[in-house]
PATORKOL-630281 format. One record per residue: residue in one letter; chain; x negated, y, z of N, C-alpha, C, O in turn. Coordinates in nm, 3 decimals, padded with zeros to 5 digits. Example, Ala and Ser with C-alpha at 12.3 -4.5 7.8 and 13.67 -1.06 7.14 Angstrom:
PATORKOL-630281
REC  bafi  vofi      n_x      n_y      n_z     ca_x     ca_y     ca_z      c_x      c_y      c_z      o_x      o_y      o_z
REC     a     A  -01.319  -00.569   00.780  -01.230  -00.450   00.780  -01.320  -00.330   00.780  -01.424  -00.332   00.846
REC     s     A  -01.285  -00.225   00.708  -01.367  -00.106   00.714  -01.290   00.003   00.787  -01.341   00.114   00.804
end
This chain:
PATORKOL-630281
REC  bafi  vofi      n_x      n_y      n_z     ca_x     ca_y     ca_z      c_x      c_y      c_z      o_x      o_y      o_z
REC     r     A  -00.448  -01.776   00.888  -00.506  -01.898   00.904  -00.447  -02.030   00.827  -00.523  -02.115   00.782
REC     e     A  -00.321  -02.040   00.817  -00.192  -02.108   00.779  -00.183  -02.043   00.580  -00.186  -02.114   00.479
REC     g     A  -00.176  -01.959   00.586  -00.109  -01.927   00.450  -00.014  -01.840   00.408   00.007  -01.743   00.480
REC     v     A   00.063  -01.855   00.282   00.180  -01.795   00.313   00.268  -01.861   00.214   00.219  -01.886   00.104
REC     i     A   00.396  -01.894   00.241   00.483  -01.998   00.259   00.526  -01.989   00.089   00.606  -01.902   00.053
REC     i     A   00.464  -02.088  -00.012   00.479  -02.127  -00.143   00.627  -02.214  -00.151   00.664  -02.309  -00.082
REC     q     A   00.705  -02.129  -00.282   00.827  -02.135  -00.320   00.842  -02.189  -00.444   00.750  -02.156  -00.519
REC     d     A   00.967  -02.295  -00.518   00.979  -02.237  -00.681   01.110  -02.201  -00.667   01.190  -02.185  -00.575
REC     e     A   01.108  -02.193  -00.822   01.183  -02.077  -00.847   01.329  -02.082  -00.802   01.418  -02.008  -00.844
REC     h     A   01.343  -02.188  -00.706   01.489  -02.273  -00.689   01.495  -02.158  -00.509   01.595  -02.109  -00.457
REC     g     A   01.393  -02.153  -00.474   01.365  -02.122  -00.317   01.344  -02.199  -00.193   01.364  -02.178  -00.074
REC     n     A   01.274  -02.341  -00.299   01.267  -02.439  -00.183   01.088  -02.456  -00.167   00.993  -02.457  -00.245
REC     k     A   01.109  -02.467  -00.031   00.959  -02.421   00.032   00.880  -02.546  -00.052   00.933  -02.656  -00.063
REC     l     A   00.744  -02.516  -00.110   00.656  -02.646  -00.162   00.565  -02.671  -00.083   00.501  -02.775  -00.095
REC     g     A   00.528  -02.548   00.052   00.382  -02.543   00.154   00.371  -02.396   00.154   00.447  -02.298   00.157
REC     q     A   00.209  -02.430   00.146   00.130  -02.320   00.238   00.029  -02.284   00.133   00.002  -02.365   00.045
REC     s     A  -00.018  -02.184   00.138  -00.157  -02.161   00.071  -00.248  -02.031   00.101  -00.199  -01.919   00.110
REC     t     A  -00.365  -02.055   00.113  -00.445  -01.954   00.146  -00.491  -01.894   00.059  -00.552  -01.795   00.099
REC     v     A  -00.490  -01.917  -00.110  -00.492  -01.891  -00.200  -00.441  -01.747  -00.244  -00.498  -01.644  -00.279
REC     a     A  -00.318  -01.782  -00.229  -00.197  -01.702  -00.223  -00.179  -01.603  -00.131  -00.151  -01.489  -00.165
REC     a     A  -00.196  -01.645   00.011  -00.209  -01.530   00.097  -00.327  -01.472   00.089  -00.327  -01.380   00.171
REC     r     A  -00.460  -01.480   00.016  -00.585  -01.393  -00.005  -00.517  -01.303  -00.139  -00.552  -01.185  -00.146
REC     k     A  -00.435  -01.347  -00.230  -00.382  -01.227  -00.338  -00.304  -01.161  -00.299  -00.318  -01.046  -00.341
REC     a     A  -00.181  -01.182  -00.202  -00.106  -01.096  -00.102  -00.172  -00.967  -00.060  -00.155  -00.851  -00.097
REC     i     A  -00.261  -01.030   00.040  -00.341  -00.924   00.084  -00.443  -00.821   00.035  -00.478  -00.714   00.084
REC     s     A  -00.473  -00.875  -00.059  -00.532  -00.771  -00.180  -00.416  -00.666  -00.253  -00.430  -00.546  -00.279
REC     t     A  -00.354  -00.713  -00.266  -00.219  -00.637  -00.293  -00.178  -00.555  -00.173  -00.134  -00.446  -00.211
REC     v     A  -00.178  -00.558  -00.142  -00.113  -00.493   00.026  -00.167  -00.370   00.036  -00.126  -00.255   00.026
REC     t     A  -00.310  -00.447   00.065  -00.439  -00.322   00.044  -00.436  -00.260  -00.044  -00.471  -00.147  -00.010
REC     f     A  -00.409  -00.265  -00.170  -00.447  -00.173  -00.271  -00.303  -00.076  -00.267  -00.332   00.043  -00.273
REC     s     A  -00.220  -00.090  -00.262  -00.064  -00.046  -00.228  -00.098   00.010  -00.098  -00.054   00.125  -00.109
REC     r     A  -00.140   00.001  -00.001  -00.171   00.066   00.118  -00.251   00.212   00.069  -00.213   00.319   00.116
REC     i     A  -00.345   00.207  -00.015  -00.443   00.257  -00.029  -00.362   00.402  -00.117  -00.372   00.524  -00.105
REC     c     A  -00.297   00.326  -00.190  -00.215   00.426  -00.245  -00.108   00.492  -00.210  -00.046   00.560  -00.290
REC     i     A  -00.083   00.482  -00.113   00.017   00.549  -00.016  -00.060   00.682   00.054  -00.012   00.795   00.047
REC     a     A  -00.171   00.656   00.113  -00.274   00.724   00.202  -00.352   00.815   00.118  -00.393   00.918   00.171
REC     a     A  -00.385   00.787  -00.032  -00.440   00.848  -00.080  -00.410   00.991  -00.115  -00.466   01.089  -00.066
REC     p     A  -00.325   00.992  -00.194  -00.260   01.141  -00.181  -00.290   01.243  -00.054  -00.374   01.332  -00.063
REC     g     A  -00.232   01.224   00.034  -00.258   01.265   00.167  -00.358   01.306   00.209  -00.379   01.417   00.257
REC     m     A  -00.454   01.190   00.188  -00.598   01.218   00.235  -00.677   01.329   00.120  -00.746   01.425   00.153
REC     l     A  -00.655   01.300   00.023  -00.732   01.351  -00.123  -00.677   01.511  -00.105  -00.753   01.600  -00.068
REC     l     A  -00.560   01.528  -00.130  -00.488   01.690  -00.165  -00.501   01.711  -00.023  -00.600   01.769   00.021
REC     t     A  -00.434   01.681   00.032  -00.406   01.786   00.172  -00.512   01.907   00.203  -00.488   02.022   00.238
REC     p     A  -00.694   01.814   00.169  -00.817   01.944   00.218  -00.836   02.040   00.081  -00.898   02.146   00.080
REC     v     A  -00.785   01.993  -00.005  -00.739   02.093  -00.124  -00.671   02.188  -00.109  -00.704   02.290  -00.169
REC     l     A  -00.571   02.189  -00.037  -00.458   02.296  -00.061  -00.453   02.334   00.046  -00.353   02.402   00.067
REC     m     A  -00.574   02.310   00.199  -00.561   02.397   00.266  -00.663   02.468   00.274  -00.676   02.558   00.357
REC     e     A  -00.752   02.434   00.183  -00.870   02.515   00.155  -00.809   02.630   00.071  -00.854   02.743   00.088
REC     y     A  -00.678   02.600  -00.048  -00.647   02.693  -00.125  -00.562   02.796  -00.025  -00.566   02.919  -00.027
REC     l     A  -00.479   02.703   00.067  -00.367   02.812   00.162  -00.434   02.922   00.238  -00.397   03.038   00.255
REC     e     A  -00.568   02.844   00.293  -00.599   02.945   00.404  -00.648   03.071   00.344  -00.666   03.162   00.425
REC     k     A  -00.681   03.103   00.179  -00.738   03.220   00.138  -00.603   03.296   00.139  -00.623   03.412   00.176
REC     k     A  -00.472   03.272   00.112  -00.325   03.333   00.121  -00.341   03.454   00.242  -00.407   03.447   00.346
REC     n     A  -00.274   03.545   00.200  -00.244   03.617   00.344  -00.148   03.569   00.462  -00.151   03.608   00.579
REC     f     A  -00.062   03.476   00.405   00.011   03.410   00.523  -00.104   03.304   00.639  -00.110   03.279   00.759
REC     m     A  -00.165   03.276   00.541  -00.285   03.179   00.637  -00.394   03.254   00.716  -00.476   03.190   00.781
REC     k     A  -00.395   03.371   00.711  -00.570   03.418   00.715  -00.551   03.449   00.886  -00.439   03.483   00.924
REC     g     A  -00.601   03.442   00.932  -00.628   03.470   01.089  -00.510   03.335   01.169  -00.480   03.322   01.288
REC     a     A  -00.458   03.237   01.028  -00.408   03.142   01.138  -00.470   03.093   01.241  -00.592   03.080   01.228
REC     g     A  -00.412   03.057   01.359  -00.446   03.002   01.437  -00.430   02.783   01.433  -00.369   02.720   01.346
REC     k     A  -00.496   02.731   01.539  -00.504   02.619   01.533  -00.366   02.519   01.492  -00.354   02.416   01.425
REC     v     A  -00.279   02.597   01.561  -00.162   02.564   01.578  -00.098   02.555   01.469  -00.028   02.457   01.442
REC     k     A  -00.114   02.669   01.380  -00.034   02.676   01.261  -00.074   02.616   01.134  -00.002   02.588   01.038
REC     s     A  -00.209   02.598   01.151  -00.297   02.581   01.046  -00.271   02.386   01.031  -00.269   02.326   00.923
REC     c     A  -00.251   02.315   01.182  -00.204   02.211   01.211  -00.045   02.171   01.165  -00.021   02.061   01.115
REC     g     A   00.037   02.248   01.183   00.175   02.221   01.155   00.184   02.200   01.000   00.262   02.118   00.951
REC     v     A   00.070   02.305   00.902   00.108   02.316   00.779   00.046   02.135   00.730   00.105   02.046   00.668
REC     q     A  -00.077   02.138   00.784  -00.170   02.019   00.717  -00.055   01.902   00.779  -00.068   01.798   00.715
REC     t     A   00.054   01.891   00.884   00.128   01.763   00.909   00.254   01.801   00.797   00.277   01.706   00.722
REC     l     A   00.311   01.880   00.781   00.392   01.913   00.653   00.342   01.859   00.522   00.408   01.774   00.464
REC     l     A   00.224   01.905   00.472   00.192   01.859   00.366   00.147   01.697   00.362   00.174   01.625   00.266
REC     v     A   00.076   01.652   00.481   00.092   01.518   00.506   00.223   01.414   00.470   00.249   01.317   00.400
REC     g     A   00.290   01.514   00.579   00.412   01.436   00.552   00.529   01.466   00.443   00.642   01.428   00.476
REC     a     A   00.516   01.530   00.320   00.557   01.552   00.178   00.507   01.447   00.117   00.577   01.365   00.057
REC     f     A   00.346   01.442   00.130   00.301   01.362   00.041   00.357   01.169   00.071   00.386   01.085  -00.014
REC     l     A   00.354   01.158   00.189   00.425   01.046   00.260   00.574   01.002   00.183   00.611   00.890   00.150
REC     i     A   00.625   01.102   00.172   00.787   01.075   00.106   00.804   01.052  -00.008   00.901   00.990  -00.051
REC     v     A   00.661   01.125  -00.118   00.631   01.071  -00.229   00.583   00.945  -00.288   00.618   00.882  -00.388
REC     a     A   00.465   00.918  -00.165   00.394   00.810  -00.175   00.395   00.643  -00.147   00.355   00.541  -00.204
REC     v     A   00.479   00.685   00.004   00.578   00.542  -00.004   00.657   00.450  -00.071   00.643   00.328  -00.078
REC     p     A   00.762   00.539  -00.132   00.830   00.432  -00.235   00.772   00.381  -00.337   00.790   00.268  -00.383
REC     i     A   00.665   00.503  -00.393   00.589   00.467  -00.523   00.478   00.340  -00.494   00.467   00.252  -00.579
REC     g     A   00.383   00.336  -00.351   00.312   00.273  -00.342   00.385   00.086  -00.278   00.331  -00.023  -00.295
REC     c     A   00.497   00.111  -00.218   00.642  -00.023  -00.207   00.607  -00.070  -00.334   00.526  -00.163  -00.336
REC     s     A   00.656  -00.018  -00.458   00.711  -00.055  -00.575   00.636  -00.113  -00.650   00.671  -00.198  -00.732
REC     l     A   00.448  -00.046  -00.619   00.337  -00.098  -00.714   00.346  -00.239  -00.771   00.300  -00.268  -00.881
REC     f     A   00.417  -00.343  -00.674   00.409  -00.478  -00.678   00.528  -00.525  -00.648   00.603  -00.452  -00.583
REC     p     A   00.583  -00.682  -00.693   00.735  -00.715  -00.642   00.701  -00.815  -00.502   00.600  -00.882  -00.479
REC     q     A   00.808  -00.798  -00.432   00.796  -00.837  -00.292   00.792  -00.994  -00.305   00.759  -01.065  -00.211
REC     r     A   00.830  -01.044  -00.431   00.806  -01.209  -00.457   00.709  -01.202  -00.567   00.727  -01.142  -00.673
REC     q     A   00.612  -01.264  -00.537   00.522  -01.242  -00.719   00.508  -01.430  -00.738   00.515  -01.520  -00.655
REC     s     A   00.489  -01.431  -00.869   00.474  -01.540  -00.917   00.329  -01.605  -00.904   00.251  -01.511  -00.913
REC     i     A   00.264  -01.714  -00.887   00.149  -01.742  -00.902   00.121  -01.881  -00.992   00.179  -01.982  -00.954
REC     s     A   00.047  -01.888  -01.092   00.014  -02.044  -01.123  -00.004  -02.163  -01.028  -00.033  -02.104  -00.925
REC     v     A  -00.004  -02.245  -01.010   00.007  -02.353  -00.950  -00.199  -02.392  -00.987  -00.267  -02.437  -00.895
REC     s     A  -00.264  -02.365  -01.130  -00.385  -02.406  -01.146  -00.473  -02.316  -01.065  -00.594  -02.335  -01.055
REC     s     A  -00.394  -02.194  -00.992  -00.486  -02.081  -00.904  -00.488  -02.158  -00.771  -00.589  -02.165  -00.701
REC     l     A  -00.374  -02.214  -00.739  -00.368  -02.289  -00.573  -00.466  -02.362  -00.528  -00.581  -02.341  -00.569
REC     e     A  -00.443  -02.446  -00.449  -00.543  -02.525  -00.372  -00.561  -02.659  -00.476  -00.512  -02.659  -00.589
REC     d     A  -00.632  -02.762  -00.427  -00.621  -02.810  -00.487  -00.532  -02.966  -00.492  -00.530  -03.051  -00.581
REC     d     A  -00.463  -02.962  -00.357  -00.380  -03.057  -00.306  -00.216  -02.981  -00.396  -00.141  -03.051  -00.463
REC     f     A  -00.200  -02.874  -00.380  -00.122  -02.780  -00.495  -00.108  -02.881  -00.640  -00.020  -02.954  -00.686
REC     k     A  -00.263  -02.836  -00.687  -00.271  -02.906  -00.830  -00.226  -03.015  -00.863  -00.168  -03.033  -00.970
REC     k     A  -00.255  -03.141  -00.741  -00.257  -03.254  -00.768  -00.121  -03.294  -00.756  -00.085  -03.385  -00.831
REC     k     A  -00.030  -03.239  -00.668   00.118  -03.229  -00.646   00.186  -03.198  -00.767   00.245  -03.286  -00.828
REC     y     A   00.182  -03.066  -00.810   00.241  -03.008  -00.906   00.206  -02.984  -01.051   00.264  -02.918  -01.137
REC     t     A   00.092  -03.058  -01.054   00.054  -03.066  -01.242   00.079  -03.179  -01.266   00.066  -03.222  -01.380
end
């Protein structure tokens, strides 16, 4: 409810903004979805394909669970760095899109 800290280009703290916090939350949410999506969407498709192969025919729950875990882990190994690099760790935001007190003070 307090917002995120707003800094100028030199790292000086200017205040806190809930508008900037909402923008940050939306970008984090999108990147987390991008991280989870490959494992959630591709694992069932690959498992359907693999279950038709000889080495998976008649496989028990333990083997199937192990293969699914390996697939999800492999997707995460690739997707986490990509998802984390979608947006910069520090973003700039226009003063005009912040709260009125920032607009009055810094424009």
